[in-house]
C-alpha positions in Angstrom: 111.5 127.7 -66.6 111.6 125.3 -69.4 109.6 122.1 -69.3 112.9 120.1 -69.3 114.0 122.1 -66.2 110.7 121.6 -64.5 110.8 117.8 -65.2 114.3 117.7 -63.6 113.0 119.5 -60.5 110.1 117.2 -60.2 112.4 114.2 -60.5 114.6 115.6 -57.7 111.6 116.3 -55.5 110.2 112.8 -56.0 113.5 111.4 -54.7 112.9 113.1 -51.3 111.2 111.2 -48.5 107.7 112.5 -47.5 108.9 114.6 -44.5 111.5 116.4 -46.7 108.9 117.0 -49.4 106.6 118.5 -46.8 109.4 120.6 -45.4 110.1 121.9 -48.9 106.4 122.7 -49.5 106.2 124.6 -46.3 109.5 126.4 -47.0 108.3 127.5 -50.5 104.9 128.5 -49.1 106.6 130.7 -46.5 109.1 132.2 -48.9 106.3 133.2 -51.3 103.9 134.5 -48.7 103.4 138.2 -49.3 101.2 140.7 -47.5 98.1 141.9 -49.4 98.9 145.2 -51.1 96.1 146.8 -49.1 97.5 145.7 -45.8 98.2 148.6 -43.5 101.7 148.2 -42.0 101.3 150.0 -38.7 105.0 150.3 -37.9 107.2 153.4 -38.4 110.2 151.3 -39.4 108.7 148.8 -41.9 107.8 149.5 -45.5 106.7 147.5 -48.6 107.3 148.6 -52.1 107.1 146.4 -55.2 110.2 148.1 -56.7 112.4 147.2 -53.7 113.4 143.6 -53.1 110.4 142.3 -55.1 107.9 143.7 -52.6 109.4 142.1 -49.5 108.9 143.9 -46.2 112.0 146.1 -45.6 113.4 148.4 -43.0 112.2 151.9 -44.2 114.8 153.8 -46.2 116.9 150.7 -46.8 117.1 147.6 -48.9 117.3 145.4 -45.8 114.5 142.9 -45.5 112.7 142.3 -42.2 113.2 138.6 -42.9 117.0 139.2 -43.1 117.0 141.1 -39.8 115.0 138.3 -38.1 117.0 135.5 -39.6 120.3 137.1 -38.4 118.8 137.5 -34.9 117.4 134.0 -34.9 120.8 132.6 -35.9 122.4 134.2 -32.8 123.7 137.6 -33.9 123.2 140.3 -31.4 121.5 143.6 -32.3 124.9 145.3 -32.0 126.5 142.8 -34.4 123.7 143.3 -36.8 124.1 147.1 -36.7 127.9 146.6 -37.3 127.0 144.5 -40.4 124.4 146.9 -41.7 125.4 150.4 -40.8 122.1 151.8 -42.2 120.2 149.9 -39.4 119.4 151.5 -36.1 118.5 149.9 -32.9 115.0 151.4 -33.1 114.6 149.8 -36.6 115.6 146.4 -35.3 113.2 146.8 -32.4 110.5 147.8 -34.9 111.1 144.7 -37.0 110.9 142.6 -33.8 107.7 144.3 -32.7 106.2 143.9 -36.2 107.0 140.1 -36.3 105.6 139.8 -32.7 102.3 141.2 -33.9 101.8 138.6 -36.7 99.8 135.4 -36.5 101.7 132.5 -35.0 101.8 130.6 -38.3 103.4 133.4 -40.3 107.0 132.7 -41.3 108.2 136.1 -39.9 106.5 135.3 -36.6 108.3 131.9 -36.6 111.7 133.6 -37.0 110.8 135.9 -34.2 109.9 133.0 -32.0 113.2 131.3 -32.8 115.0 134.5 -31.8 113.1 134.7 -28.5 114.0 131.1 -27.7 117.7 132.0 -27.8 117.3 134.8 -25.3 
């Protein structure tokens, strides 16, 4: 990013009110949060590889991120609709993503997506 682009971004952010700035900071923090490379992912359906989706947590054997699965569920898609949209997904893999998110700390962004999914059902 050039200094001119950065200056423009800062100007735009400075025009936001305090709450929107805070929301943006939290969003960016959550989006950039990664698991430590030494973290053991104790789930048969989740994998992490720096060469796949920039190291995001994925459903094993796919390029489908755990975040994407949880976002779709949180937005109201059913598991069946999700499988229809992503044929390489299985019901077991979706359950594995849900189980994984459920095991995280309450302030982790994937856990928050899980909580928002649970509130709908």
